C-alpha positions as a Markdown table, in Angstrom:
| # | Residue | x | y | z |
|---|---|---|---|---|
| 1 | Met | 0.0 | 0.0 | 0.0 |
| 2 | Thr | 1.1 | 3.6 | -0.6 |
| 3 | Val | 2.0 | 5.6 | 2.4 |
| 4 | Pro | -0.5 | 8.4 | 3.0 |
| 5 | Thr | 1.0 | 11.8 | 2.4 |
| 6 | Gly | 2.1 | 14.0 | 5.4 |
| 7 | Ile | 1.9 | 11.6 | 8.3 |
| 8 | Arg | 4.7 | 12.4 | 10.7 |
| 9 | Asn | 7.0 | 9.4 | 11.5 |
| 10 | Ser | 5.2 | 7.1 | 9.0 |
| 11 | Glu | 8.5 | 5.5 | 8.3 |
| 12 | Ala | 8.3 | 3.7 | 11.6 |
| 13 | Leu | 5.4 | 1.6 | 10.4 |
| 14 | Val | 6.9 | 1.3 | 6.9 |
| 15 | Glu | 10.1 | -0.1 | 8.4 |
| 16 | Arg | 8.2 | -2.6 | 10.6 |
| 17 | Phe | 6.0 | -3.9 | 7.8 |
| 18 | Gly | 8.1 | -3.3 | 4.7 |
| 19 | Gly | 5.5 | -0.8 | 3.5 |
| 20 | Trp | 2.4 | 1.0 | 4.8 |
| 21 | Pro | 0.4 | -1.7 | 6.5 |
| 22 | Ser | -3.2 | -2.7 | 5.7 |
| 23 | Phe | -5.5 | -1.7 | 8.5 |
| 24 | His | -8.1 | -4.3 | 7.3 |
| 25 | Asp | -9.1 | -6.5 | 10.3 |
| 26 | Ala | -6.9 | -4.5 | 12.6 |
| 27 | Glu | -8.2 | -4.1 | 16.2 |
| 28 | Val | -8.5 | -0.7 | 17.9 |
| 29 | Leu | -7.3 | -1.6 | 21.4 |
| 30 | Ser | -7.8 | 1.9 | 22.9 |
| 31 | Leu | -8.9 | 5.4 | 22.1 |
| 32 | Gln | -8.1 | 8.4 | 24.1 |
| 33 | Leu | -9.5 | 11.9 | 23.7 |
| 34 | Asp | -7.8 | 14.9 | 25.3 |
| 35 | Arg | -8.9 | 18.5 | 25.1 |
| 36 | Arg | -5.3 | 19.7 | 25.4 |
| 37 | Gly | -3.0 | 19.9 | 22.3 |
| 38 | Glu | -0.3 | 17.5 | 21.4 |
| 39 | Leu | 2.8 | 17.8 | 19.2 |
| 40 | Gly | 2.9 | 21.6 | 19.8 |
| 41 | Glu | -0.5 | 21.9 | 18.1 |
| 42 | Pro | -3.7 | 23.2 | 19.7 |
| 43 | Gly | -6.2 | 20.7 | 21.0 |
| 44 | Pro | -8.1 | 18.6 | 21.1 |
| 45 | Ser | -6.2 | 15.4 | 20.3 |
| 46 | Leu | -7.2 | 11.8 | 19.7 |
| 47 | Thr | -4.8 | 8.9 | 20.3 |
| 48 | Leu | -5.5 | 5.4 | 18.9 |
| 49 | Val | -3.6 | 2.2 | 19.8 |
| 50 | Ile | -4.2 | -0.3 | 17.1 |
| 51 | His | -3.2 | -4.0 | 16.9 |
| 52 | Leu | -1.8 | -4.5 | 13.4 |
| 53 | Phe | -0.4 | -7.7 | 11.8 |
| 54 | Lys | 0.1 | -9.3 | 8.5 |
| 55 | Ala | -0.4 | -12.7 | 6.9 |
| 56 | Thr | 2.6 | -15.0 | 7.1 |
| 57 | Gly | 1.6 | -17.1 | 4.1 |
| 58 | Gln | 1.5 | -20.2 | 6.3 |
| 59 | Arg | -1.4 | -22.0 | 8.1 |
| 60 | Asp | -1.9 | -22.1 | 11.8 |
| 61 | Leu | -2.6 | -25.2 | 13.9 |
| 62 | Arg | -6.3 | -25.2 | 12.9 |
| 63 | Gly | -5.6 | -24.8 | 9.2 |
| 64 | Gly | -6.5 | -21.1 | 9.1 |
| 65 | Met | -4.2 | -18.2 | 8.0 |
| 66 | Ala | -1.3 | -17.6 | 10.4 |
| 67 | Trp | -0.6 | -14.0 | 11.4 |
| 68 | Gly | 2.7 | -12.4 | 12.2 |
| 69 | Thr | 4.4 | -9.1 | 12.8 |
| 70 | His | 1.9 | -8.4 | 15.6 |
| 71 | Thr | 2.3 | -4.7 | 16.4 |
| 72 | Ala | 0.8 | -2.1 | 18.7 |
| 73 | Ala | 0.8 | 1.1 | 16.7 |
| 74 | Thr | 0.0 | 4.3 | 18.4 |
| 75 | Leu | -1.4 | 7.0 | 16.1 |
| 76 | Leu | -1.9 | 10.6 | 17.3 |
| 77 | Phe | -4.2 | 13.1 | 15.7 |
| 78 | Ala | -4.0 | 16.8 | 16.8 |
| 79 | Ser | -6.3 | 19.7 | 16.3 |
| 80 | Val | -9.3 | 17.3 | 15.9 |
| 81 | Ser | -12.6 | 18.7 | 14.7 |
| 82 | Glu | -16.0 | 17.4 | 13.6 |
| 83 | Leu | -15.5 | 14.1 | 15.4 |
| 84 | Thr | -18.1 | 11.4 | 15.2 |
| 85 | Leu | -17.7 | 8.1 | 17.1 |
| 86 | Glu | -20.0 | 5.1 | 17.1 |
| 87 | Gly | -20.0 | 1.6 | 18.4 |
| 88 | Phe | -16.9 | 1.3 | 20.6 |
| 89 | Asn | -17.1 | -2.0 | 22.5 |
| 90 | Asn | -15.0 | -5.0 | 23.7 |
| 91 | Gln | -13.8 | -5.8 | 20.1 |
| 92 | Asn | -13.3 | -3.0 | 17.6 |
| 93 | Val | -12.3 | -4.5 | 14.2 |
| 94 | Leu | -11.6 | -2.1 | 11.4 |
| 95 | Trp | -12.6 | -2.6 | 7.8 |
| 96 | Asp | -10.0 | 0.1 | 6.9 |
| 97 | Leu | -8.4 | 3.3 | 8.1 |
| 98 | Asp | -8.2 | 6.1 | 5.6 |
| 99 | Ile | -6.0 | 9.1 | 6.3 |
| 100 | Val | -6.2 | 11.6 | 3.5 |
| 101 | Lys | -4.1 | 14.8 | 3.2 |
| 102 | Leu | -6.5 | 17.5 | 1.9 |
| 103 | Ala | -5.1 | 19.4 | -1.1 |
| 104 | Ala | -6.0 | 23.0 | 0.0 |
| 105 | Pro | -7.6 | 23.1 | 3.4 |
| 106 | Ala | -9.4 | 26.3 | 4.2 |
| 107 | Val | -8.0 | 26.2 | 7.8 |
| 108 | Pro | -4.9 | 24.3 | 9.1 |
| 109 | Glu | -7.0 | 22.3 | 11.5 |
| 110 | Arg | -8.5 | 20.6 | 8.5 |
| 111 | Ser | -5.3 | 19.3 | 6.9 |
| 112 | Phe | -6.4 | 15.7 | 7.0 |
| 113 | Ser | -9.7 | 13.8 | 6.7 |
| 114 | Val | -9.7 | 10.6 | 8.7 |
| 115 | Glu | -12.2 | 7.7 | 8.6 |
| 116 | Leu | -12.2 | 4.5 | 10.6 |
| 117 | Ser | -14.6 | 2.2 | 8.8 |
| 118 | Thr | -15.8 | -0.7 | 10.8 |
| 119 | Ser | -16.2 | -4.5 | 10.5 |
| 120 | His | -17.4 | -4.6 | 14.1 |
| 121 | Gly | -17.5 | -2.1 | 16.9 |
| 122 | Leu | -15.8 | 1.3 | 16.5 |
| 123 | Ala | -16.5 | 3.6 | 13.6 |
| 124 | Ala | -15.2 | 7.2 | 13.5 |
| 125 | Ser | -14.6 | 10.2 | 11.2 |
| 126 | Phe | -13.0 | 13.5 | 11.8 |
| 127 | Phe | -10.7 | 16.2 | 10.5 |
| 128 | Cys | -7.3 | 17.1 | 12.0 |
| 129 | Gly | -4.3 | 19.3 | 11.6 |
| 130 | Val | -1.7 | 16.8 | 12.4 |
| 131 | Ala | -1.4 | 13.0 | 11.9 |
| 132 | Ala | 1.5 | 11.1 | 13.4 |
| 133 | Val | 2.8 | 7.7 | 14.2 |
| 134 | Val | 4.1 | 8.0 | 17.8 |
| 135 | Gly | 4.7 | 4.4 | 18.8 |
| 136 | Val | 5.4 | 1.1 | 17.1 |
| 137 | Glu | 6.0 | -1.9 | 19.4 |
| 138 | Pro | 5.9 | -5.6 | 19.1 |
| 139 | Tyr | 2.6 | -6.9 | 20.5 |
| 140 | Gln | 1.4 | -10.3 | 21.7 |
| 141 | Pro | -2.4 | -10.7 | 21.3 |
| 142 | Gly | -4.1 | -12.1 | 24.4 |
| 143 | Pro | -6.2 | -15.3 | 24.6 |
| 144 | Glu | -9.3 | -13.2 | 23.9 |
| 145 | Ser | -8.0 | -12.3 | 20.4 |
| 146 | Val | -8.8 | -14.5 | 17.4 |
| 147 | Tyr | -5.3 | -13.6 | 16.2 |
| 148 | Ser | -3.6 | -15.5 | 19.0 |
| 149 | Arg | -5.1 | -18.9 | 18.0 |
| 150 | Gly | -2.6 | -21.4 | 16.7 |
| 151 | Thr | 0.4 | -19.1 | 16.9 |
């Protein structure tokens, strides 16, 4: 996948996955809203921790696809506006995460359009002035995760 334009520190995810990862079937582990600014930008901010992974090309013990490169990616969005959130629950599986740099925003706080489309649970959309990858760490899914089976 092509790296979305303008995301600070995007190379951290590219290095981990060998390219911009697919967010299809990724799980949102946490979502934090803060009225204060982050990254030297005015508030509010939104932080997501997302469990990302990729197919290994092998089968697990049950014959299903085996998953590897399990990662907890922390994404921070600053100067968030027009936020809508729906459906956050005990498992928040994304269909996709779209981060689009807007060509000529009328105001700097609307530099990006962000949409979290859902397979199950959390769906969200908003505009923001800054999008950044602020953490990329190996992650071991717990027994409650379908991605821990057979690994």
